[in-house]
N, C-alpha and C positions, 0 to 999 in steps of 0.2 A: 363242473370247473374241477380241474384236476388240482390236488394240493398235494406238494412233496413231502414225503414222509421220513426222508433221512436227514432231518435238521438242514435242511437247505444246503447241502453239499454242492449240488449242481447250482451253478450261478451264470448268469448271461456273460461273465468274462470268459468261460469256457467256450461259449459259441463265437464270440468275437475273436478270440484267438484262433480257432479252428478256420474262419473264414479269410481272417488276414493273412495266414501262412499260405492257404490254397491259391488266393488270387495274387499274392505277392509272388510266388513262384511261377505263376502263367504270365504276370505283367514283365518279369524280367526277360521272357522270352519274346516280347513284342518284335523287337529287331531281328533277331536270328531266324524268327519264325518267316518273316518276309522273304528273307533271303533265301532260306530253304525252300519255299513254296515257289519261287520264282524259277529257282534253280532245277528243281524238279518237275515242274510243268511249264517250261518256257513259253510255249506257243499258244495255251490256253489256261493262263493263270487265273483270269478272273472267273471263268466258267467253272473250272476244277474247284477252286475256292468257294463258289456258290454252292456247288454239289456237295461238299464236305460238310459244311456248315448248316446246309439244308437238310441233310440227311441227319445229322448230329441234333439239329432243332426238334425235326418231327419225331424222332426216336424219345427224345426227352419229353414231348408233349404226350407222348403214347404210354411212357411207362411212369410218369411222376404219380399218377393217382394209385397205381398198384403199390408202388413203393411207399407211399404216404399211407395206405391202408394197412399194409403190413408192418410198418412202424408203430401204427396204434396197437398192434396186437402183440410184437416181440419186441417192442423198445426202440428207442431212438439209437442209443450208442452203437449198435451193431450196424446200423443202417448208414450212420454217419461215417463209420469206418468203410463200408463198402462203397459209399458215393465218391469219398476223397480218393481212395485206392483207385478206383477205375477211372476217375476224371483225372488223375494225375499219372496214371500208369504210361501214357504216351510220352511223357516228358523225356527219358533217357533214351528214347529211340530216335529222336531227332539227329543225331550224330552218328548213330548206328546204323540204321536204316529208314531213310526218309519215306520210302513207299509204305513200309509198316507204320510208320508214325502217323501219317495221314489217314491210313486205313483205321488204325486204333482209334484215332479222334473221332472218327465217324459213328463207329460202334460204341464209342464210350458214352454217347448221347443217351444209352439207355440207362445209365448210372449218374448222369450231370444234374442231378438235382438236389444238390447239397443245400442251396436256400431253402428247399421246403421242408427238409428234414430240420433244419437250424429254426425256422419260425416256429414248427411244432416243438421242438425242444425250448424254446423261449417261452412259448404259450403254456408249458408244461409248469414252470418254475416262476412266473410273474402273476400278480393280481390284474385284474382287469384295467385298473386305472394306470397300472405300470407298464401296459404291453406297447402302447404307442412309442413311449420314450425308449423301451428295450429295442424296439425294432428299427427306431432311427438310429440308436447307436450300431447295431449290425450294420445297416446301410451306409452310414457315414464310415465305417471301417472298411467296407467293400470300396468305396470311394477313394478314401486314403490310400488303400493299397495300389490302386491304378494310378493315383497321381505321382507317387514316388517311384515304383518298380520299373516301368518303362526307362525312365531317364538313368537308373541305375544299370539296367540291363546295357543299355545303348553305350555307357561310359565303359562297362567291363569287356564289351563286345570289341570296341574300338581300341582298347588299349591291351587285352590279354586274348582275344579271338573268341568265337561263338562257344568253342568247346567248354571254356570256363564258366561262360553263362549258363550252359546246359548242368553242367556238374553243380554249379551253386542252386539252381532250381531243383535239381534232383534231391539235393541234402535237405532244402527245406520242406519239398513235399514228403520225404521220409520223415523228417521232424514233425510234421503236422499229425502223420499216420502214428507215429509212436506217443504223441501227445494225446491222441482220441483213445490210443489202446491203453495207455498206463496211467492217464491223468483224468480224462474227461468222465465223469460220474454218470449214470443211467438217470433220466429224467423223470423217465414214467414210472410211477409207484408199482410196486410188485402186485398188488391187488387189481391194477389195471391190465396186467400183462397175462398170458396163457401159459401153463406149464407145458402144454402140449402143442407140437407143431403142426398138428393136424386141423387146425382152426380153418373152416371155410371162408374165403373170402367172395363176396357176392360179386356179380358182374357190375351191378350199380355202382360198386364201390370203385371198381378197376376202370371204368369206362371212361376215357378221357373226353367222350363228345356228351356225357351226361347232361352237364349244364347247358351246354350250347344248345341242346334240344329244345330248351326252355325259352330261347331268345325271343321268338315271335309271338309270345305270348302275352305282352304287354307291349303298347306302342312306344312309351318313354324309353323303357329297357331295349327296345330294337332300336331307335335312333342313336342310343349311347352306344350300343356294342358295334353298329354300323360305323359311328364316328371313330371308335377306337380300331377297328380292323382296317379302315382307310388310311388313317395316320401312322398306325404302328407298321404296318406292311413294309413302307418305304424304310423306316426306322430301323426295322431288323435288318433290312438289307443292307443300308448303310453301314451298321454295327461291324458285318460281316466282311466289308471290302474297302471301306474307307482309307484305312491305314495303308492298305496295299495300294490304291489308287493315288494317295499322296506320294508313296514311294516311286511307282510306276509311271506314272502320268505328268504329275506335277514336280516331280525329281527333288523331293524331299529328301533330306538326309537322315539318318536314324537318330542324330541328337535332335533335328528341328520336329520329327515326328514326336518324341519322348516330350519335348518342351511344348508341343501343340496339345497332347493328352493331358499334361499338367495344367496348362493354361485353361483349356475348356472344362477340366474337371473342377477346379476350384471355382470358376465362375458358376457352374452349375450348382455347386454346394450353396454359394450365395443366393443365387436366383431361387432355389428350392428352400430356403430359410427365410432370409429377410424380406426378398421381393415379394415371393408367394403370400406371406402373410398380409403384407400390406395391400397387395392388389384383390386379396379376398375381401378384406374389409371395405375397401374403396369402391370397388366396382362389382362385386359378388362373384359367385361361382361361374355362373355361364358365360359372363364376359370375359372374366380369365381364360377359360378353356378356348374362346374365338381368338382371344389374343395369342396365347400359345400357339394355337394352329397357325395364326398369321406370321408369327416369329419362323416357324417351321417351314412354312410356304415359301418364305424369303430366303432362308438358309438354302433349301434346297434347290432353288433357281438359281441362287449365285453359285453353289457348288457345281451345278450342270453348266452354267456358262463361263465359270471362272477358270483361267489359264494361267494366271500367275500366282507365285505364292503368297504375295500380300493378300489375294481376295481371298484364299484359303483361310489366313489367319482372321480377316475380317469377319467372313462367314461363320467362323467357328465361335466368336463371340456372339453372333445372333443364335447360333446352335444352343449355346448355354442358356439363352433365354427362354428358348422353346422347351427347355427341360420342365417348365413348369405345368405342360399340358396335362400329363397324366395325374399328377397329385390332385390337381383341380378336378379331373373327371372323377376321380376317387371319391373327393368332397361331394361333387353333385350328384353322384351315386347315393351317398348317404343320406342327402337331403331329400331326394325323390323317393325313397324307398323306406318301407314300414320297418319299424325297429327289429321285428323278429325275421325280416327277410334279408338282413344286411349280408350275411356271408353267402348265402346262394346268390344274390345279384352280383357281388364283387366277384364270386366264383366264374359266374359267365364271362365277365370282363377279362378276367386273367386268363381264362382258358382261350378266349380269342386272342389275346396277346401271346399265348404260349403257341398256337397253330400258326402266327405270323411269324415267330422264331424259326420256323421250319420253311414256310413259304417264302418269306423275303429273300433270303440269301440266295436262293436258288434262282429265284426270278431276277434279282440284279446280276447274277452271274451269267443267266441266259442273256440278258439285254447287252452286257457289255460283249459277249461272245459275238452277237448278232451285228454289232457296230465295228468290230474288228479293233477294239480298243488297242490290244497289245501290239498291233503292227506298228505304232510309233517308234517301238524299240527293235523292231526285228528287220533283218535285212538291211544292215547299216551301210553295206557296200552299195546297193543300188540307190546313188543319191537323189537322181530325178525321181524315182517311186518314193523314197521316203518323204521327199519335200512335198510331194502331191498328197502323200498321205496326211502329213503334219498341216498342210493348208485345209484339208477336207475337215479334219478334228478340230481345227481351232474355232470353227464356228459353234460346235456343241462337243466341248472335251468329255463331258460325263452325261450321256444319253440316260442312264438309269436314274439320276437325280432328277431330271426333267420330268420323267416318268412318276417318281415319287411325289413332285411338285404337283402334278395333275391329280393324283389321289388324294392329296391332303386339301387341293382346293375342292375337291368333291367332299371330303370329310367336314370342310369349314361350312359348306353349304347346308349338310345334313344337320351339323350342331347347332346351327341358326334356329332350327324348328323344334330342338328339344325344350320342354316346359322347365323353367328354372325352380318353381315351386309346384310340386305335386306330390299327391301321396297315391302311393300305389295300393291297389286293394288287393294285396297278397295274392295275384294272379299267378306270380313268376315261379311260384313253387309251393310246395306243401310246407305245413308247418314243422313236419318231422325234420330230424338231421339229414343234411344233402352232403354228397360228396363233391368236393371242387377238384377240379382236375389238376392243380398244381401241386396239392400235398396229400389228397386223398383223406383227410382227417373230417371228423364229423364236425359242423360248424354250428356255433350260436351266435348271437349277435355280436358277440366280441372275438370272434374267431379270426385267426392270422390270415393276412393274403399270402403272396408268394414273393419269391424273387422278382416276379414282374411288378409287383407294386411297389417296389422300393428301389427300384434300379437307378442309379443316378445316370447321367447322359451317356458316359463313356463306357462301352463294354468291349473289350478286346476281343478281337475276332479268334483268337486262339482258344477261348473258353467255351 
């Protein structure tokens, strides 16, 4: 366990401020980003959006273990500065050069692992009994930034134009970088860091697939991981394209999208706090997972067949209820796993979610492309053809969401066979420290999770 030696100068407050400023800046850009995306790629908007987010997600999955391992050696502050800088670097390019903006977003996936470093930072400065509360505070801050910033960005955009929104977001991003540079202290004690930059990092530490290779060694863990993959694949795809879908297909205004994000975000926070605790006590972990998957199945099917705005609002309420799934899965993992294997098995689960962050957006974008969803808006002159296309799409407006509903149905069937009370015989991993794909840190039974572990329901597609 790491104990801070500089009289507690580093505080959880520092981590909270860094996270809030970064995601508040990106949240402001929700409405302008959708406009620029459609203007830049008018004929294949969903496909290109899926590819951009898919490349970013895969690069994040591949780079997170290495960055986490390096931060264990060289300290957290320098890597906080690095990740925040490169994650926010595309923001000013939105109005300068949209093509470079989207290209830089894709490449920035190599450094878009701020949450991983933040959780390691928090782990450095908190006792084990305080850690869950600290992680909850960081995650709640993330949710709060997304609840408020899209609405503010939409208002500024409608009143003063997109250029002002981009300027404000850039100023906030610069303030975040300066805050890290000038105010945030190092959390890793000097004795834990090396004076030399030649320290070798082993391939096992940097291998993002290290924990995934252990999945098949225990039946219970395998069932849990398959459930997570089948349920989070469509969730990741939905994150990347849903706001664009509301704008392009359902014809939501920027203000309506901001209000939708706020509503679902607030309901998700309520569901993951009050509702989740009640359900866990009343019906148990496994049944809570099954209930959450049921909500997700209903939500995706409603998104897929829904063609009116009120249907999206109603389905959004169901989506908030489905946010209980992954916290319940994490609790189920903790109950089914030996005490000294918690970090390793949680790492397998979060590694699979990281992989889905790359595959999901690309898959959804490809399915939108196959079904020519953009044709609803194109060629307005040809009224007959446009009418025919509209009639064809009115049956299934959102094909990727129906595909997602099918994978969640499979996840529901797999989850049914997960034993609720089981004790793994430590077959999943060795007793030695193991590298987790999300942050690369060595884990004990109280090791931190990742941003995947604590994500609120809504994750803006621009991040």
